[in-house]
DRENMAR-299855 format. One record per residue: residue number from 1; residue in one letter; y, z, x of N, C-alpha, C, O, CB in turn. Coordinates in pm, whole numbers, plus 50000, padded with zeros to 5 digits. Glycine has a CB too. Layout:
% residues N
sedren:NUM paza:A nc2:Y nc3:Z nc1:X cac2:Y cac3:Z cac1:X cc2:Y cc3:Z cc1:X oc2:Y oc3:Z oc1:X cbc2:Y cbc3:Z cbc1:X
...
***
This chain:
% residues 69
sedren:1 paza:M nc2:49911 nc3:50012 nc1:50045 cac2:50032 cac3:50020 cac1:49961 cc2:50122 cc3:49960 cc1:50094 oc2:50097 oc3:49971 oc1:50214 cbc2:50076 cbc3:50194 cbc1:49888
sedren:2 paza:S nc2:50237 nc3:49892 nc1:50024 cac2:50351 cac3:49946 cac1:50102 cc2:50436 cc3:50050 cc1:50051 oc2:50439 oc3:50092 oc1:49935 cbc2:50433 cbc3:49847 cbc1:50132
sedren:3 paza:P nc2:50514 nc3:50092 nc1:50162 cac2:50634 cac3:50227 cac1:50113 cc2:50669 cc3:50177 cc1:50042 oc2:50594 oc3:50244 oc1:49971 cbc2:50754 cbc3:50291 cbc1:50186
sedren:4 paza:R nc2:50733 nc3:50094 nc1:49952 cac2:50783 cac3:50088 cac1:49839 cc2:50652 cc3:50163 cc1:49711 oc2:50681 oc3:50240 oc1:49620 cbc2:50828 cbc3:49919 cbc1:49827
sedren:5 paza:G nc2:50506 nc3:50109 nc1:49746 cac2:50427 cac3:50134 cac1:49681 cc2:50381 cc3:50299 cc1:49706 oc2:50309 oc3:50333 oc1:49612 cbc2:50341 cbc3:50030 cbc1:49699
sedren:6 paza:S nc2:50400 nc3:50404 nc1:49798 cac2:50390 cac3:50525 cac1:49791 cc2:50476 cc3:50594 cc1:49725 oc2:50456 oc3:50704 oc1:49673 cbc2:50381 cbc3:50563 cbc1:49888
sedren:7 paza:I nc2:50635 nc3:50494 nc1:49723 cac2:50737 cac3:50623 cac1:49659 cc2:50712 cc3:50581 cc1:49506 oc2:50783 oc3:50625 oc1:49415 cbc2:50938 cbc3:50618 cbc1:49712
sedren:8 paza:S nc2:50588 nc3:50479 nc1:49481 cac2:50646 cac3:50483 cac1:49328 cc2:50474 cc3:50556 cc1:49318 oc2:50446 oc3:50526 oc1:49202 cbc2:50706 cbc3:50288 cbc1:49218
sedren:9 paza:L nc2:50416 nc3:50590 nc1:49344 cac2:50277 cac3:50688 cac1:49365 cc2:50381 cc3:50804 cc1:49312 oc2:50409 oc3:50821 oc1:49193 cbc2:50188 cbc3:50711 cbc1:49560
sedren:10 paza:L nc2:50430 nc3:50881 nc1:49420 cac2:50521 cac3:50987 cac1:49430 cc2:50528 cc3:50989 cc1:49275 oc2:50451 oc3:51051 oc1:49202 cbc2:50665 cbc3:50963 cbc1:49523
sedren:11 paza:K nc2:50666 nc3:50885 nc1:49226 cac2:50705 cac3:50894 cac1:49121 cc2:50588 cc3:50951 cc1:49001 oc2:50594 oc3:51061 oc1:48948 cbc2:50763 cbc3:50770 cbc1:49108
sedren:12 paza:A nc2:50506 nc3:50869 nc1:48980 cac2:50378 cac3:50888 cac1:48871 cc2:50311 cc3:51026 cc1:48895 oc2:50320 oc3:51107 oc1:48803 cbc2:50250 cbc3:50764 cbc1:48891
sedren:13 paza:A nc2:50265 nc3:51051 nc1:48974 cac2:50266 cac3:51178 cac1:49024 cc2:50359 cc3:51311 cc1:48951 oc2:50324 oc3:51415 oc1:48894 cbc2:50310 cbc3:51150 cbc1:49160
sedren:14 paza:K nc2:50491 nc3:51252 nc1:48984 cac2:50583 cac3:51390 cac1:48920 cc2:50592 cc3:51369 cc1:48804 oc2:50624 oc3:51473 oc1:48745 cbc2:50731 cbc3:51420 cbc1:48965
sedren:15 paza:V nc2:50574 nc3:51249 nc1:48712 cac2:50585 cac3:51229 cac1:48611 cc2:50497 cc3:51348 cc1:48543 oc2:50549 oc3:51437 oc1:48475 cbc2:50561 cbc3:51097 cbc1:48593
sedren:16 paza:V nc2:50334 nc3:51335 nc1:48574 cac2:50215 cac3:51431 cac1:48498 cc2:50272 cc3:51529 cc1:48556 oc2:50325 oc3:51584 oc1:48459 cbc2:50041 cbc3:51419 cbc1:48523
sedren:17 paza:A nc2:50313 nc3:51617 nc1:48685 cac2:50343 cac3:51701 cac1:48714 cc2:50408 cc3:51768 cc1:48572 oc2:50349 oc3:51841 oc1:48493 cbc2:50405 cbc3:51678 cbc1:48827
sedren:18 paza:F nc2:50520 nc3:51728 nc1:48566 cac2:50634 cac3:51792 cac1:48452 cc2:50572 cc3:51713 cc1:48300 oc2:50631 oc3:51761 oc1:48202 cbc2:50841 cbc3:51728 cbc1:48500
sedren:19 paza:L nc2:50468 nc3:51604 nc1:48261 cac2:50408 cac3:51665 cac1:48165 cc2:50340 cc3:51844 cc1:48086 oc2:50338 oc3:51910 oc1:47982 cbc2:50339 cbc3:51593 cbc1:48193
sedren:20 paza:E nc2:50287 nc3:51842 nc1:48261 cac2:50192 cac3:51911 cac1:48288 cc2:50300 cc3:52049 cc1:48284 oc2:50240 oc3:52152 oc1:48254 cbc2:50104 cbc3:51861 cbc1:48425
sedren:21 paza:K nc2:50413 nc3:52062 nc1:48303 cac2:50497 cac3:52170 cac1:48254 cc2:50501 cc3:52235 cc1:48465 oc2:50537 oc3:52337 oc1:48524 cbc2:50392 cbc3:52301 cbc1:48084
sedren:22 paza:R nc2:50460 nc3:52142 nc1:48492 cac2:50523 cac3:52191 cac1:48615 cc2:50618 cc3:52125 cc1:48727 oc2:50657 oc3:52009 oc1:48716 cbc2:50428 cbc3:52229 cbc1:48675
sedren:23 paza:D nc2:50655 nc3:52223 nc1:48852 cac2:50766 cac3:52134 cac1:48933 cc2:50694 cc3:52086 cc1:49048 oc2:50763 oc3:52046 oc1:49141 cbc2:50906 cbc3:52217 cbc1:48986
sedren:24 paza:F nc2:50563 nc3:52082 nc1:49059 cac2:50546 cac3:52111 cac1:49222 cc2:50407 cc3:51990 cc1:49153 oc2:50399 oc3:51961 oc1:49034 cbc2:50507 cbc3:52331 cbc1:49315
sedren:25 paza:V nc2:50328 nc3:51946 nc1:49243 cac2:50250 cac3:51774 cac1:49186 cc2:50188 cc3:51837 cc1:49301 oc2:50249 oc3:51876 oc1:49401 cbc2:50335 cbc3:51569 cbc1:49183
sedren:26 paza:I nc2:50036 nc3:51848 nc1:49278 cac2:49883 cac3:51869 cac1:49293 cc2:49768 cc3:51750 cc1:49331 oc2:49762 oc3:51664 oc1:49243 cbc2:49842 cbc3:51922 cbc1:49160
sedren:27 paza:P nc2:49661 nc3:51725 nc1:49464 cac2:49668 cac3:51629 cac1:49437 cc2:49580 cc3:51574 cc1:49346 oc2:49526 oc3:51467 oc1:49374 cbc2:49677 cbc3:51585 cbc1:49522
sedren:28 paza:E nc2:49548 nc3:51645 nc1:49210 cac2:49486 cac3:51620 cac1:49113 cc2:49613 cc3:51532 cc1:49035 oc2:49547 oc3:51442 oc1:48986 cbc2:49419 cbc3:51754 cbc1:49048
sedren:29 paza:D nc2:49727 nc3:51510 nc1:49003 cac2:49794 cac3:51477 cac1:48956 cc2:49819 cc3:51290 cc1:48990 oc2:49856 oc3:51203 oc1:48912 cbc2:49878 cbc3:51580 cbc1:48978
sedren:30 paza:I nc2:49769 nc3:51275 nc1:49185 cac2:49832 cac3:51159 cac1:49212 cc2:49687 cc3:51136 cc1:49203 oc2:49690 oc3:51137 oc1:49080 cbc2:49937 cbc3:51126 cbc1:49339
sedren:31 paza:K nc2:49538 nc3:51113 nc1:49234 cac2:49459 cac3:51062 cac1:49194 cc2:49442 cc3:51052 cc1:49053 oc2:49346 oc3:50990 oc1:49006 cbc2:49384 cbc3:51099 cbc1:49248
sedren:32 paza:A nc2:49531 nc3:51110 nc1:48977 cac2:49464 cac3:51042 cac1:48744 cc2:49601 cc3:50905 cc1:48762 oc2:49592 oc3:50823 oc1:48671 cbc2:49545 cbc3:51257 cbc1:48495
sedren:33 paza:V nc2:49685 nc3:50885 nc1:48834 cac2:49802 cac3:50802 cac1:48836 cc2:49747 cc3:50670 cc1:48937 oc2:49778 oc3:50553 oc1:48918 cbc2:49946 cbc3:50896 cbc1:48899
sedren:34 paza:A nc2:49637 nc3:50731 nc1:49072 cac2:49678 cac3:50617 cac1:49205 cc2:49604 cc3:50467 cc1:49166 oc2:49614 oc3:50372 oc1:49243 cbc2:49600 cbc3:50682 cbc1:49388
sedren:35 paza:V nc2:49513 nc3:50456 nc1:49011 cac2:49446 cac3:50354 cac1:49022 cc2:49555 cc3:50282 cc1:48972 oc2:49615 oc3:50198 oc1:49038 cbc2:49316 cbc3:50347 cbc1:48962
sedren:36 paza:S nc2:49576 nc3:50309 nc1:48878 cac2:49697 cac3:50239 cac1:48769 cc2:49783 cc3:50247 cc1:48878 oc2:49758 oc3:50130 oc1:48911 cbc2:49759 cbc3:50327 cbc1:48609
sedren:37 paza:V nc2:49889 nc3:50295 nc1:48993 cac2:49992 cac3:50225 cac1:49067 cc2:49902 cc3:50148 cc1:49176 oc2:49953 oc3:50106 oc1:49280 cbc2:50110 cbc3:50330 cbc1:49132
sedren:38 paza:M nc2:49804 nc3:50137 nc1:49156 cac2:49763 cac3:50104 cac1:49343 cc2:49687 cc3:49946 cc1:49322 oc2:49689 oc3:49848 oc1:49396 cbc2:49605 cbc3:50258 cbc1:49438
sedren:39 paza:A nc2:49613 nc3:49969 nc1:49177 cac2:49538 cac3:49783 cac1:49158 cc2:49607 cc3:49701 cc1:49150 oc2:49569 oc3:49598 oc1:49204 cbc2:49457 cbc3:49733 cbc1:49041
sedren:40 paza:H nc2:49760 nc3:49697 nc1:49074 cac2:49841 cac3:49524 cac1:49060 cc2:49911 cc3:49556 cc1:49246 oc2:49993 oc3:49467 oc1:49264 cbc2:50033 cbc3:49502 cbc1:48866
sedren:41 paza:R nc2:49904 nc3:49635 nc1:49357 cac2:49977 cac3:49550 cac1:49459 cc2:49854 cc3:49500 cc1:49549 oc2:49883 oc3:49464 oc1:49663 cbc2:50099 cbc3:49642 cbc1:49552
sedren:42 paza:L nc2:49718 nc3:49492 nc1:49511 cac2:49563 cac3:49500 cac1:49570 cc2:49616 cc3:49377 cc1:49530 oc2:49669 oc3:49354 oc1:49422 cbc2:49405 cbc3:49589 cbc1:49515
sedren:43 paza:V nc2:49587 nc3:49238 nc1:49690 cac2:49572 cac3:49149 cac1:49682 cc2:49412 cc3:49086 cc1:49756 oc2:49392 oc3:49078 oc1:49877 cbc2:49691 cbc3:49119 cbc1:49716
sedren:44 paza:L nc2:49336 nc3:49057 nc1:49674 cac2:49179 cac3:48996 cac1:49635 cc2:49151 cc3:48896 cc1:49780 oc2:49215 oc3:48796 oc1:49813 cbc2:49179 cbc3:48875 cbc1:49452
sedren:45 paza:S nc2:49061 nc3:48945 nc1:49835 cac2:49026 cac3:48801 cac1:49938 cc2:48902 cc3:48711 cc1:49773 oc2:48848 oc3:48752 oc1:49670 cbc2:48880 cbc3:48876 cbc1:50172
sedren:46 paza:Y nc2:48914 nc3:48593 nc1:49837 cac2:48889 cac3:48483 cac1:49793 cc2:48700 cc3:48546 cc1:49802 oc2:48652 oc3:48519 oc1:49692 cbc2:48966 cbc3:48337 cbc1:49894
sedren:47 paza:E nc2:48608 nc3:48605 nc1:49880 cac2:48503 cac3:48660 cac1:49805 cc2:48522 cc3:48753 cc1:49733 oc2:48449 oc3:48745 oc1:49634 cbc2:48416 cbc3:48692 cbc1:49864
sedren:48 paza:A nc2:48614 nc3:48880 nc1:49731 cac2:48586 cac3:48926 cac1:49569 cc2:48601 cc3:48890 cc1:49464 oc2:48539 oc3:48917 oc1:49361 cbc2:48624 cbc3:49003 cbc1:49533
sedren:49 paza:I nc2:48714 nc3:48805 nc1:49486 cac2:48715 cac3:48728 cac1:49349 cc2:48563 cc3:48620 cc1:49303 oc2:48499 oc3:48618 oc1:49198 cbc2:48864 cbc3:48620 cbc1:49367
sedren:50 paza:A nc2:48547 nc3:48553 nc1:49409 cac2:48357 cac3:48458 cac1:49384 cc2:48287 cc3:48587 cc1:49326 oc2:48173 oc3:48576 oc1:49281 cbc2:48235 cbc3:48388 cbc1:49585
sedren:51 paza:E nc2:48356 nc3:48719 nc1:49326 cac2:48205 cac3:48879 cac1:49337 cc2:48258 cc3:48874 cc1:49173 oc2:48164 oc3:48880 oc1:49094 cbc2:48243 cbc3:49112 cbc1:49476
sedren:52 paza:D nc2:48358 nc3:48866 nc1:49128 cac2:48448 cac3:48903 cac1:49039 cc2:48455 cc3:49086 cc1:49034 oc2:48422 oc3:49151 oc1:48935 cbc2:48402 cbc3:48826 cbc1:48897
sedren:53 paza:I nc2:48506 nc3:49145 nc1:49167 cac2:48544 cac3:49227 cac1:49196 cc2:48679 cc3:49314 cc1:49154 oc2:48719 oc3:49390 oc1:49241 cbc2:48529 cbc3:49194 cbc1:49280
sedren:54 paza:S nc2:48732 nc3:49312 nc1:49063 cac2:48857 cac3:49363 cac1:49018 cc2:48891 cc3:49490 cc1:49116 oc2:48823 oc3:49560 oc1:49191 cbc2:48846 cbc3:49405 cbc1:48857
sedren:55 paza:N nc2:49095 nc3:49482 nc1:49059 cac2:49166 cac3:49518 cac1:49130 cc2:49141 cc3:49659 cc1:49119 oc2:49161 oc3:49728 oc1:49219 cbc2:49281 cbc3:49468 cbc1:49113
sedren:56 paza:E nc2:49088 nc3:49731 nc1:48979 cac2:49099 cac3:49886 cac1:48958 cc2:48966 cc3:49886 cc1:49030 oc2:48961 oc3:49989 oc1:49098 cbc2:49111 cbc3:49962 cbc1:48787
sedren:57 paza:A nc2:48857 nc3:49812 nc1:49044 cac2:48740 cac3:49857 cac1:49128 cc2:48760 cc3:49933 cc1:49222 oc2:48738 oc3:50053 oc1:49235 cbc2:48677 cbc3:49767 cbc1:49182
sedren:58 paza:I nc2:48817 nc3:49832 nc1:49310 cac2:48829 cac3:49839 cac1:49452 cc2:48944 cc3:49982 cc1:49436 oc2:48900 oc3:50087 oc1:49481 cbc2:48891 cbc3:49670 cbc1:49537
sedren:59 paza:A nc2:49049 nc3:49985 nc1:49390 cac2:49154 cac3:50143 cac1:49363 cc2:49050 cc3:50202 cc1:49345 oc2:49017 oc3:50265 oc1:49445 cbc2:49276 cbc3:50173 cbc1:49226
sedren:60 paza:E nc2:48962 nc3:50213 nc1:49234 cac2:48869 cac3:50322 cac1:49256 cc2:48789 cc3:50359 cc1:49379 oc2:48797 oc3:50456 oc1:49454 cbc2:48787 cbc3:50309 cbc1:49171
sedren:61 paza:K nc2:48697 nc3:50236 nc1:49379 cac2:48697 cac3:50299 cac1:49580 cc2:48718 cc3:50416 cc1:49645 oc2:48655 oc3:50512 oc1:49689 cbc2:48798 cbc3:50247 cbc1:49666
sedren:62 paza:I nc2:48844 nc3:50369 nc1:49633 cac2:48973 cac3:50387 cac1:49724 cc2:48968 cc3:50543 cc1:49711 oc2:48911 oc3:50612 oc1:49796 cbc2:49132 cbc3:50307 cbc1:49666
sedren:63 paza:I nc2:49015 nc3:50582 nc1:49630 cac2:49050 cac3:50729 cac1:49571 cc2:48918 cc3:50789 cc1:49547 oc2:48932 oc3:50911 oc1:49539 cbc2:49141 cbc3:50729 cbc1:49424
sedren:64 paza:A nc2:48755 nc3:50741 nc1:49527 cac2:48682 cac3:50841 cac1:49500 cc2:48674 cc3:50885 cc1:49610 oc2:48644 oc3:51004 oc1:49622 cbc2:48573 cbc3:50825 cbc1:49439
sedren:65 paza:S nc2:48704 nc3:50789 nc1:49748 cac2:48631 cac3:50870 cac1:49900 cc2:48698 cc3:50969 cc1:49918 oc2:48644 oc3:51050 oc1:49993 cbc2:48633 cbc3:50797 cbc1:50050
sedren:66 paza:V nc2:48869 nc3:51018 nc1:49850 cac2:48930 cac3:51100 cac1:49976 cc2:48847 cc3:51204 cc1:49864 oc2:48810 oc3:51204 oc1:49747 cbc2:49138 cbc3:51112 cbc1:50032
sedren:67 paza:K nc2:48845 nc3:51322 nc1:50028 cac2:48808 cac3:51419 cac1:49926 cc2:48944 cc3:51525 cc1:49964 oc2:49010 oc3:51534 oc1:50067 cbc2:48630 cbc3:51491 cbc1:49948
sedren:68 paza:I nc2:48954 nc3:51603 nc1:49825 cac2:49055 cac3:51735 cac1:49823 cc2:49014 cc3:51842 cc1:49882 oc2:48896 oc3:51876 oc1:49873 cbc2:49089 cbc3:51786 cbc1:49696
sedren:69 paza:K nc2:49076 nc3:51890 nc1:49930 cac2:48993 cac3:52066 cac1:49986 cc2:49081 cc3:52191 cc1:49963 oc2:49040 oc3:52303 oc1:49994 cbc2:48962 cbc3:52080 cbc1:50182
***
């Protein structure tokens, strides 16, 4: 993701925190919005397109691989 993508991810996570009546972001807030924010920013290879792999599927795999301590 680009720096602008990171900023968008943070802003979206802040919205989730606000809706949960918190004034701080937790890792779960970021995970809640990460797939939506990241998916449209990914550019698929021709191989991925040919194999009918979606942007959302790739974003989900990336987010699932991140461990929260």
